[in-house]
Residue frames relative to the residue before (quaternion, step in Angstrom):
aa qw qx qy qz dx dy dz
X 1.0000 0.0000 0.0000 0.0000 0.00 0.00 0.00
X 0.5960 0.5755 -0.3570 0.4313 3.48 1.18 -0.58
X 0.6156 0.5646 -0.3211 0.4463 3.59 1.04 -0.72
X 0.6376 0.5155 -0.3162 0.4773 3.53 1.03 -0.89
X 0.6600 0.5068 -0.3178 0.4546 3.63 0.91 -0.83
X 0.6835 0.4651 -0.3220 0.4613 3.60 0.84 -0.85
X 0.6967 0.4671 -0.3245 0.4371 3.58 0.76 -0.76
X 0.6162 0.5478 -0.3361 0.4552 3.53 1.22 -0.53
X 0.6394 0.5284 -0.2882 0.4784 3.56 1.31 -0.48
X 0.5329 0.6494 -0.3939 0.3730 3.52 1.23 -0.33
X 0.3219 -0.7312 0.5553 0.2312 3.60 -0.71 1.02
X 0.5426 -0.6253 0.4814 0.2880 3.45 -1.28 0.74
X 0.6031 -0.5324 0.4101 0.4297 3.71 -1.07 0.38
X 0.6584 0.5404 -0.3187 0.4159 3.54 0.92 -0.79
X 0.6536 0.5049 -0.2892 0.4839 3.48 1.08 -0.87
X 0.6521 0.5092 -0.3076 0.4700 3.53 0.91 -1.00
X 0.6250 0.5437 -0.3142 0.4637 3.66 0.97 -0.92
X 0.7118 0.4995 -0.2409 0.4310 3.52 0.77 -1.18
X 0.6077 0.5248 -0.3203 0.5027 3.57 1.25 -0.69
X 0.6944 0.4713 -0.3026 0.4517 3.51 0.78 -0.96
X 0.6074 0.5537 -0.3414 0.4559 3.70 1.10 -0.79
X 0.6421 0.5335 -0.3133 0.4527 3.54 1.01 -1.04
X 0.6257 0.5350 -0.3085 0.4766 3.59 0.94 -0.97
X 0.7101 0.4572 -0.2753 0.4592 3.62 0.66 -0.92
X 0.6472 0.4969 -0.3189 0.4822 3.59 1.00 -0.80
X 0.6761 0.4968 -0.3162 0.4427 3.65 0.87 -0.88
X 0.6875 0.4833 -0.2958 0.4541 3.51 0.89 -0.97
X 0.6708 0.4797 -0.3048 0.4765 3.56 0.83 -0.96
X 0.6426 0.5221 -0.3334 0.4509 3.62 0.95 -0.74
X 0.6420 0.5000 -0.3111 0.4910 3.59 0.92 -0.86
X 0.7069 0.4584 -0.2827 0.4586 3.66 0.65 -1.04
X 0.6459 0.5083 -0.3283 0.4654 3.68 0.92 -0.77
X 0.6391 0.5230 -0.3122 0.4696 3.53 0.98 -0.94
X 0.6572 0.5067 -0.2926 0.4752 3.60 0.98 -0.91
X 0.6238 0.5587 -0.3064 0.4526 3.59 0.98 -0.92
X 0.7434 0.4088 -0.2026 0.4891 3.56 0.86 -1.08
X 0.5542 0.6428 -0.4100 0.3340 3.68 1.00 -0.43
X 0.4183 -0.6971 0.5299 0.2413 3.40 -1.23 0.68
X 0.3422 0.7622 -0.4745 0.2771 3.48 0.60 1.09
X 0.5722 -0.5638 0.4281 0.4141 3.56 -1.10 0.42
X 0.6185 -0.5562 0.3848 0.4001 3.65 -1.12 0.51
X 0.6345 0.4927 -0.3773 0.4608 3.60 0.93 -0.58
X 0.6358 0.5057 -0.3631 0.4563 3.68 0.91 -0.57
X 0.6165 0.5289 -0.3490 0.4673 3.57 1.02 -0.73
X 0.6422 0.5443 -0.2957 0.4515 3.54 1.02 -0.90
X 0.6457 0.5199 -0.2989 0.4727 3.50 1.00 -0.87
X 0.6935 0.4515 -0.2957 0.4773 3.66 0.80 -0.81
X 0.6234 0.5198 -0.3426 0.4730 3.61 1.11 -0.70
X 0.6600 0.4865 -0.3271 0.4698 3.65 0.88 -0.91
X 0.6198 0.5244 -0.3613 0.4586 3.68 0.91 -0.70
X 0.6626 0.5340 -0.2819 0.4431 3.49 0.82 -1.09
X 0.7003 0.4432 -0.2830 0.4828 3.56 0.81 -0.90
X 0.6157 0.5185 -0.3605 0.4713 3.62 0.95 -0.76
X 0.6471 0.5247 -0.3289 0.4447 3.64 0.90 -0.94
X 0.6910 0.4865 -0.3010 0.4420 3.60 0.78 -0.84
X 0.6319 0.5174 -0.3040 0.4905 3.52 1.04 -0.96
X 0.7292 0.4414 -0.2809 0.4410 3.66 0.66 -0.97
X 0.6018 0.5693 -0.3589 0.4300 3.56 1.11 -0.59
X 0.6540 0.5127 -0.2734 0.4844 3.52 1.11 -0.98
X 0.6732 0.4709 -0.2945 0.4881 3.60 0.85 -0.97
X 0.6320 0.5225 -0.3446 0.4570 3.70 0.93 -0.68
X 0.6583 0.5494 -0.2877 0.4267 3.44 0.93 -1.07
X 0.7000 0.4767 -0.2467 0.4710 3.48 1.06 -1.09
X 0.6327 0.5397 -0.3195 0.4542 3.58 1.11 -0.62
X 0.6431 0.5006 -0.3169 0.4852 3.53 1.03 -0.86
X 0.6578 0.5201 -0.3059 0.4508 3.59 0.95 -0.92
X 0.6115 0.5252 -0.3396 0.4847 3.64 1.03 -0.92
X 0.6907 0.4471 -0.3291 0.4635 3.68 0.65 -0.91
X 0.6254 0.5302 -0.3674 0.4391 3.65 0.86 -0.70
X 0.7117 0.4390 -0.2491 0.4886 3.61 1.07 -0.86
X 0.6248 -0.6046 0.3323 0.3656 3.63 1.18 0.09
X 0.4981 0.6233 -0.4498 0.4013 3.52 1.29 0.22
X 0.5624 -0.6240 0.4464 0.3084 3.50 -1.17 0.72
X 0.0803 0.7331 -0.6722 0.0658 3.55 -0.93 1.04
X 0.3861 -0.7505 0.4906 0.2168 3.56 -0.58 1.11
X 0.6104 -0.5932 0.4084 0.3298 3.53 -1.21 0.63
X 0.5899 0.5652 -0.3465 0.4611 3.52 1.21 -0.67
X 0.7009 0.4705 -0.2998 0.4444 3.56 0.77 -1.07
X 0.6262 0.5065 -0.3532 0.4760 3.66 1.04 -0.75
X 0.6307 0.5466 -0.3389 0.4342 3.57 0.99 -0.71
X 0.6336 0.5453 -0.2861 0.4684 3.46 1.05 -0.98
X 0.6437 0.5278 -0.3089 0.4600 3.55 0.99 -1.01
X 0.6825 0.4724 -0.2920 0.4751 3.61 0.77 -1.07
X 0.6560 0.5442 -0.3203 0.4133 3.57 0.88 -0.92
X 0.6438 0.5086 -0.2875 0.4941 3.64 1.11 -0.98
X 0.6645 0.4952 -0.3003 0.4723 3.55 0.89 -0.89
X 0.6953 0.4494 -0.2884 0.4811 3.69 0.75 -0.83
X 0.6450 0.5148 -0.3352 0.4546 3.58 1.00 -0.69
X 0.6378 0.5156 -0.3464 0.4555 3.60 0.96 -0.77
X 0.6620 0.4956 -0.3000 0.4755 3.55 0.91 -0.93
X 0.6870 0.4670 -0.2952 0.4720 3.64 0.84 -0.92
X 0.6518 0.4811 -0.3434 0.4751 3.71 0.90 -0.58
X 0.6490 0.4935 -0.3560 0.4566 3.69 0.97 -0.55
X 0.6124 0.5413 -0.3089 0.4864 3.51 1.13 -0.75
X 0.6944 0.4538 -0.2883 0.4783 3.54 0.73 -0.89
X 0.6643 0.5183 -0.3027 0.4455 3.55 0.92 -0.88
X 0.6619 0.4884 -0.3055 0.4797 3.65 1.07 -0.79
X 0.6484 0.5197 -0.3313 0.4469 3.55 0.98 -0.81
X 0.7437 0.3694 -0.2351 0.5052 3.66 0.93 -0.72
X 0.5119 0.6510 -0.4338 0.3549 3.72 1.16 -0.07
X 0.3893 -0.6950 0.5591 0.2300 3.50 -1.16 0.69
X 0.3547 0.7061 -0.5226 0.3201 3.53 0.44 1.29
X 0.5995 -0.5021 0.4683 0.4114 3.46 -1.38 0.14
X 0.5718 -0.6074 0.4063 0.3730 3.62 -1.09 0.62
X 0.6117 0.5424 -0.3693 0.4419 3.54 1.07 -0.56
X 0.6380 0.4912 -0.3382 0.4871 3.66 1.02 -0.70
X 0.6581 0.4794 -0.3563 0.4584 3.61 0.87 -0.64
X 0.6034 0.5298 -0.3469 0.4847 3.66 1.09 -0.60
X 0.6380 0.5146 -0.3534 0.4509 3.63 0.97 -0.85
X 0.6549 0.5093 -0.3274 0.4522 3.66 0.93 -0.83
X 0.6662 0.5212 -0.2990 0.4417 3.56 0.98 -0.93
X 0.6900 0.4577 -0.3078 0.4687 3.52 0.94 -0.92
X 0.6141 0.5449 -0.3398 0.4589 3.66 0.92 -0.71
X 0.6441 0.5298 -0.2983 0.4641 3.53 1.06 -0.91
X 0.6911 0.4567 -0.2725 0.4895 3.62 0.79 -0.99
X 0.6499 0.4990 -0.3530 0.4518 3.63 0.86 -0.74
X 0.6706 0.4955 -0.3155 0.4531 3.58 0.96 -0.80
X 0.6037 0.5322 -0.3529 0.4772 3.64 1.07 -0.76
X 0.6890 0.4859 -0.3079 0.4408 3.59 0.71 -1.02
X 0.6898 0.4980 -0.2689 0.4515 3.55 0.89 -0.90
X 0.6574 0.4979 -0.3194 0.4668 3.63 0.94 -0.78
X 0.6363 0.5101 -0.3291 0.4760 3.59 1.08 -0.67
X 0.6830 0.4912 -0.2764 0.4647 3.53 0.99 -0.88
X 0.6128 0.5109 -0.3321 0.5032 3.61 1.00 -0.70
X 0.6508 0.4966 -0.3443 0.4596 3.72 0.85 -0.78
X 0.6429 0.5396 -0.3101 0.4465 3.53 0.98 -0.90
X 0.6590 0.5049 -0.2810 0.4814 3.53 0.92 -1.00
X 0.6731 0.4622 -0.3032 0.4913 3.65 0.87 -0.84
X 0.6345 0.4759 -0.3508 0.4978 3.64 0.88 -0.52
X 0.6577 0.4875 -0.3492 0.4558 3.74 0.79 -0.81
X 0.6938 0.4521 -0.3266 0.4555 3.54 0.85 -0.80
X 0.6118 0.5736 -0.3335 0.4306 3.57 1.03 -0.59
X 0.6463 0.5066 -0.2911 0.4909 3.55 1.17 -0.86
X 0.6631 0.5269 -0.2680 0.4592 3.46 0.93 -0.92
X 0.6946 0.4432 -0.2949 0.4838 3.64 0.93 -0.76
X 0.6721 0.4756 -0.3322 0.4602 3.52 0.88 -0.70
X 0.5979 0.5186 -0.3704 0.4862 3.67 1.11 -0.64
X 0.6572 0.5149 -0.3277 0.4423 3.64 0.86 -0.79
X 0.6191 0.5139 -0.3389 0.4877 3.59 1.00 -0.76
X 0.6573 0.5035 -0.3241 0.4576 3.66 0.75 -0.94
X 0.6512 0.5347 -0.3099 0.4403 3.58 1.01 -0.83
X 0.6485 0.5058 -0.3104 0.4768 3.61 1.10 -0.87
X 0.6233 0.5424 -0.3034 0.4746 3.59 1.01 -0.88
X 0.7050 0.4508 -0.2926 0.4627 3.55 0.81 -0.95
X 0.6594 0.5182 -0.3242 0.4377 3.55 1.03 -0.61
X 0.6014 0.5440 -0.3103 0.4961 3.48 1.29 -0.80
X 0.6637 0.4952 -0.3182 0.4615 3.60 0.88 -0.80
X 0.6795 0.4908 -0.2986 0.4564 3.54 0.94 -0.80
X 0.5973 0.5783 -0.3135 0.4589 3.50 1.23 -0.68
X 0.6764 0.4944 -0.2679 0.4757 3.54 1.10 -0.90
X 0.6085 0.5532 -0.3546 0.4449 3.70 1.14 -0.44
């Protein structure tokens, strides 16, 4: 029954590729928009720092939630820090875009690229973790079969 569960968790090539493409499109879109924006260098740095914080905190939060679901110990303090960093990055982007002297369409572009990148980075992390678990389980199974064959 465990084999069925592991193989059913394996992401398809199409899904993994689509997730990776979404991540690349979101990141490149956000960065190109930032590069071409008529903003002060400090404002560009602010948006870049928020973007990187959001991506990192989303990956860390997803990994922590997955670890906890699999029975690994994750402290409440660490989970709180992950949630705090994630919420802070989203809040700072929203506040920054509300107060920015940009066209509404430009603000929407940054918001959409930001959300697309967050979704995609979480999905890519999940796919990577699923494949890692499946590969390590397959290796353990081969070693166990080899050991039993030697006996």
